[in-house]
C-alpha positions as CSV (number, residue, x, y, z in Angstrom):
1,M,-44.1,0.4,-31.4
2,G,-43.8,-3.2,-30.6
3,V,-40.6,-4.7,-29.0
4,S,-39.2,-7.9,-30.5
5,I,-38.0,-10.8,-28.5
6,E,-34.7,-10.7,-30.6
7,D,-34.0,-7.2,-29.5
8,I,-34.7,-8.1,-25.9
9,K,-32.3,-11.0,-26.1
10,K,-29.7,-8.9,-27.8
11,L,-30.0,-6.1,-25.2
12,K,-29.6,-8.6,-22.5
13,E,-26.5,-10.1,-23.9
14,L,-24.7,-6.7,-24.5
15,S,-25.8,-5.2,-21.3
16,G,-25.7,-8.1,-18.8
17,I,-29.2,-7.2,-17.3
18,G,-32.1,-9.6,-17.0
19,L,-34.6,-10.0,-19.7
20,T,-37.3,-8.1,-17.8
21,D,-35.1,-5.2,-17.4
22,A,-34.1,-5.3,-21.0
23,K,-37.7,-5.4,-22.2
24,A,-38.5,-2.4,-19.8
25,A,-35.5,-0.5,-21.4
26,L,-36.8,-1.1,-24.8
27,V,-40.3,-0.2,-24.0
28,E,-39.1,3.1,-22.4
29,A,-37.1,3.8,-25.5
30,K,-40.2,3.0,-27.7
31,G,-38.5,0.3,-29.4
32,D,-35.3,2.1,-30.4
33,F,-32.7,-0.5,-29.7
34,D,-29.6,1.9,-29.8
35,K,-31.4,4.4,-27.6
36,A,-32.2,1.9,-25.0
37,L,-28.6,0.7,-25.1
38,E,-27.2,4.2,-24.8
39,E,-29.5,4.8,-21.7
40,L,-28.3,1.5,-20.1
41,R,-24.7,2.5,-20.8
42,K,-25.2,6.1,-19.1
43,K,-26.6,4.3,-16.0
44,G,-23.6,2.2,-15.9
45,I,-25.5,-1.2,-16.2
46,T,-23.1,-3.2,-18.4
47,K,-21.1,-6.3,-18.2
48,A,-18.0,-4.2,-17.9
49,E,-18.3,-3.9,-14.1
50,K,-19.0,-7.6,-13.7
51,R,-16.0,-8.7,-15.9
52,G,-13.5,-6.4,-14.0
53,D,-12.2,-9.2,-11.8
54,R,-11.6,-11.8,-14.5
55,E,-7.9,-12.6,-15.3
56,A,-6.6,-10.9,-18.4
57,R,-3.3,-12.1,-19.6
58,Q,-3.6,-12.4,-23.3
59,G,-3.7,-9.4,-25.6
60,L,-1.5,-7.2,-27.8
61,I,1.4,-4.8,-27.7
62,D,1.0,-2.0,-30.3
63,S,3.2,1.0,-31.2
64,Y,2.6,4.3,-32.8
65,V,5.2,6.8,-34.2
66,H,4.0,10.4,-34.8
67,G,6.0,12.3,-37.4
68,G,9.3,10.6,-36.2
69,R,9.2,12.7,-33.1
70,I,6.9,10.9,-30.7
71,G,6.8,7.1,-30.2
72,V,4.4,5.1,-28.1
73,V,4.3,1.4,-27.0
74,V,1.2,0.1,-25.2
75,E,0.3,-3.3,-23.8
76,V,-3.6,-4.0,-23.5
77,N,-4.7,-7.3,-22.1
78,C,-7.8,-9.5,-22.8
79,E,-8.8,-13.0,-21.5
80,T,-8.4,-15.0,-24.6
81,D,-6.1,-15.1,-27.8
82,F,-9.4,-15.3,-29.8
83,V,-10.4,-11.7,-28.8
84,A,-6.9,-10.6,-29.1
85,K,-7.1,-11.2,-32.9
86,T,-10.4,-9.5,-33.4
87,D,-10.5,-6.0,-35.3
88,V,-12.6,-4.5,-32.3
89,F,-9.7,-5.2,-30.0
90,K,-7.0,-4.3,-32.3
91,A,-8.6,-0.9,-33.1
92,F,-9.0,-0.3,-29.3
93,V,-5.5,-1.0,-28.7
94,H,-4.3,1.4,-31.5
95,E,-6.7,4.1,-30.2
96,I,-5.0,3.8,-26.8
97,A,-1.6,4.4,-28.4
98,L,-2.9,7.5,-30.2
99,Q,-4.3,8.8,-27.0
100,V,-1.1,8.4,-25.2
101,A,0.8,9.9,-28.0
102,S,-1.6,12.9,-28.1
103,M,-2.4,13.5,-24.5
104,D,0.9,12.3,-22.8
105,P,-0.6,10.8,-19.5
106,K,1.7,9.7,-16.8
107,Y,-0.2,6.9,-15.1
108,V,-2.9,4.4,-16.4
109,S,-5.2,4.8,-13.4
110,E,-5.3,6.7,-10.2
111,Q,-4.0,3.5,-8.3
112,D,-0.9,3.9,-10.2
113,I,0.0,7.3,-8.8
114,P,3.0,6.8,-6.3
115,T,1.8,7.6,-2.6
116,E,4.7,10.1,-2.3
117,E,3.7,12.0,-5.4
118,M,0.1,12.2,-4.3
119,E,1.1,13.5,-0.7
120,R,3.5,16.1,-2.4
121,V,0.7,17.5,-4.5
122,R,-1.7,17.4,-1.5
123,A,0.9,19.1,0.8
124,E,1.4,21.9,-1.8
125,A,-2.4,22.4,-2.3
126,K,-2.8,22.6,1.5
127,E,-0.1,25.1,1.8
128,R,-1.7,27.3,-0.9
129,V,-5.3,27.0,0.8
130,V,-3.8,27.9,4.1
131,S,-1.9,30.9,2.7
132,E,-5.1,32.1,1.0
133,G,-6.8,32.0,4.5
134,K,-9.6,29.7,3.6
135,P,-11.8,28.6,6.3
136,A,-10.7,25.2,7.8
137,E,-14.1,23.6,7.4
138,I,-13.8,24.0,3.5
139,A,-10.1,23.7,3.2
140,D,-10.0,19.9,3.0
141,K,-12.7,20.0,0.1
142,I,-10.6,22.6,-1.7
143,V,-7.5,20.6,-1.3
144,E,-9.1,17.4,-2.6
145,G,-10.5,19.3,-5.5
146,Q,-7.3,20.8,-6.5
147,V,-5.5,17.2,-6.2
148,K,-8.1,15.7,-8.4
149,K,-7.7,18.6,-10.9
150,Y,-4.0,18.4,-10.9
151,F,-4.0,14.6,-11.7
152,A,-7.0,14.8,-14.2
153,D,-4.9,14.8,-17.4
154,K,-2.1,12.8,-15.9
155,V,-4.2,9.7,-15.6
156,L,-5.0,8.0,-18.8
157,L,-8.4,6.5,-17.8
158,N,-9.7,9.9,-16.6
159,Q,-8.7,11.8,-19.9
160,V,-11.3,12.8,-22.3
161,Y,-11.2,10.5,-25.4
162,I,-9.5,12.4,-28.2
163,M,-12.0,11.0,-30.9
164,N,-15.0,11.7,-28.8
165,E,-15.0,14.6,-26.2
166,K,-18.3,13.2,-24.7
167,Q,-16.4,10.1,-23.5
168,T,-13.4,9.4,-21.2
169,V,-10.9,6.7,-21.9
170,A,-12.6,4.7,-19.1
171,D,-15.9,5.0,-20.9
172,L,-14.3,3.7,-24.2
173,L,-12.8,0.8,-22.2
174,K,-16.3,-0.1,-20.8
175,E,-17.8,0.1,-24.2
176,T,-15.1,-2.2,-25.7
177,I,-15.5,-4.7,-22.9
178,A,-19.3,-4.8,-23.6
179,K,-18.4,-5.4,-27.4
180,T,-15.7,-8.0,-26.9
181,G,-17.5,-9.7,-23.8
182,E,-14.1,-10.0,-22.0
183,N,-12.4,-8.2,-19.3
184,L,-9.7,-5.8,-20.9
185,V,-6.9,-4.2,-19.0
186,I,-4.8,-1.3,-20.2
187,R,-1.6,-2.8,-18.6
188,Q,1.1,-0.2,-19.5
189,F,2.5,2.2,-21.9
190,K,5.7,4.2,-22.7
191,R,5.8,7.4,-24.4
192,I,9.0,8.8,-25.9
193,E,9.4,12.3,-27.3
194,L,12.5,13.4,-29.2
195,G,14.6,15.7,-27.2
196,V,12.7,15.3,-24.0
197,S,14.0,12.9,-21.2
198,E,12.1,12.2,-17.9
């Protein structure tokens, strides 16, 4: 199947790769545009990584209340007011609010975990590993694995996306960055549950 120049240009725009790489991806996918784009996303070759250092100060604050028992407020930033008004961006922000309501994360990213909390969990894991008599040469790997597992569901970006179990929230973020063409940042969230205080 032939590859059209329009498809090559479109793939280049969406993925941020060069024309030659875009053509090669389409040829490899036998002209199937969606398959080529999916393969590029799997390889992580998207504009998302390149846009990560651009300042995002516009955006939206969205809220979601579930059954009068759980309330969530989220702030998601983008680069321009124009993108903040698009349906794609608004839908993404709302999906993040739903994710927070459903999965109750504590932190946006691993960088948000306080050092003392990380050290506390690491010390507890180390104590367990030592008490189990694990060999010293593998103890550190076991501890790091346990720490990572402990925080897996507590970090929003690492959570499995509730609407698609094949994606993490970080994957959804990158996909939305590619769609909007702007750097997006999940800045903060607050989750309140009736009768539960922190």
